[in-house]
C-alpha positions in Angstrom: 6.9 37.5 -44.0 5.6 38.4 -40.8 5.6 37.0 -37.8 2.2 35.6 -37.7 3.0 34.1 -41.0 5.9 32.6 -39.6 3.8 30.9 -36.3 1.5 29.8 -38.6 3.8 28.0 -40.9 5.8 26.1 -37.6 2.4 25.4 -36.4 1.4 23.8 -39.4 4.9 21.7 -39.6 4.3 20.8 -35.9 0.8 19.5 -36.6 2.0 17.2 -39.4 4.9 15.9 -37.2 2.3 15.1 -34.6 -0.1 13.5 -36.9 2.7 11.2 -38.5 3.9 10.2 -35.0 0.7 9.1 -34.2 -0.2 7.1 -37.2 2.9 5.5 -38.5 4.4 2.2 -37.0 7.9 2.2 -39.1 11.0 3.7 -37.1 12.3 5.8 -40.0 8.7 7.5 -40.5 8.7 8.4 -36.9 12.2 9.8 -36.7 11.3 12.0 -39.9 8.2 12.9 -38.1 10.3 14.0 -35.0 12.2 15.7 -37.2 9.5 17.8 -38.7 8.3 18.7 -34.9 12.0 20.1 -34.2 12.3 22.1 -37.6 8.9 23.5 -36.7 10.5 24.8 -33.2 13.4 26.0 -34.7 11.5 27.7 -36.9 9.5 29.5 -33.9 13.1 30.3 -32.3 14.2 31.8 -35.4 11.0 33.9 -36.1 10.9 35.3 -32.5 14.8 36.1 -32.3 14.6 38.0 -35.9 11.4 40.0 -35.0 13.3 40.7 -31.5 16.3 42.1 -33.2 18.6 39.3 -31.7 20.9 37.4 -33.5 19.5 34.4 -35.1 22.9 32.5 -36.0 23.9 31.0 -32.3 19.9 30.1 -31.8 20.0 28.5 -35.4 23.6 26.3 -34.6 22.8 25.4 -31.3 19.1 23.6 -32.3 20.9 22.5 -35.2 23.5 20.7 -33.2 20.7 19.1 -30.9 19.2 17.8 -33.9 21.9 16.1 -35.4 22.8 14.2 -32.1 19.0 13.6 -31.9 19.2 11.9 -35.7 22.4 9.9 -34.8 20.7 8.2 -31.7 18.0 7.5 -33.5 19.6 6.0 -36.6 21.5 4.3 -34.5 18.4 2.7 -32.6 16.8 1.6 -36.1 19.9 0.2 -37.2 19.9 -2.0 -34.2 16.3 -2.7 -34.7 16.9 -3.9 -38.2 19.9 -6.2 -37.3 18.0 -7.8 -35.0 14.8 -8.5 -36.5 15.1 -7.6 -40.3 12.5 -5.2 -40.2 12.0 -1.7 -38.9 8.1 -1.7 -37.3 8.2 -0.7 -33.9 6.2 -3.8 -32.8 9.5 -5.8 -32.4 10.8 -3.1 -30.5 8.6 -4.2 -27.5 10.4 -7.2 -27.6 13.8 -5.8 -26.9 12.8 -4.9 -23.3 15.4 -6.4 -20.9 
């Protein structure tokens, strides 16, 4: 697999994530779309590190730690939304503004 193949795969994953982000109204689907976009960025970082000869493990661990923190915060917000409105549609989230 060459660098071009890795970049094309990452571009396809990122495009799917953007499409999901723009078309979905469920909070969980939005989180999954953001996850796809972060994984595409992770793939690009690892591909460039691999083809440049740099060690890839520190880069992967750093980006996975950021992804886990993002998922934890997003899931907490989704749980709060569901507890308050019994639904995860983001239309209800506009009512949560202070």
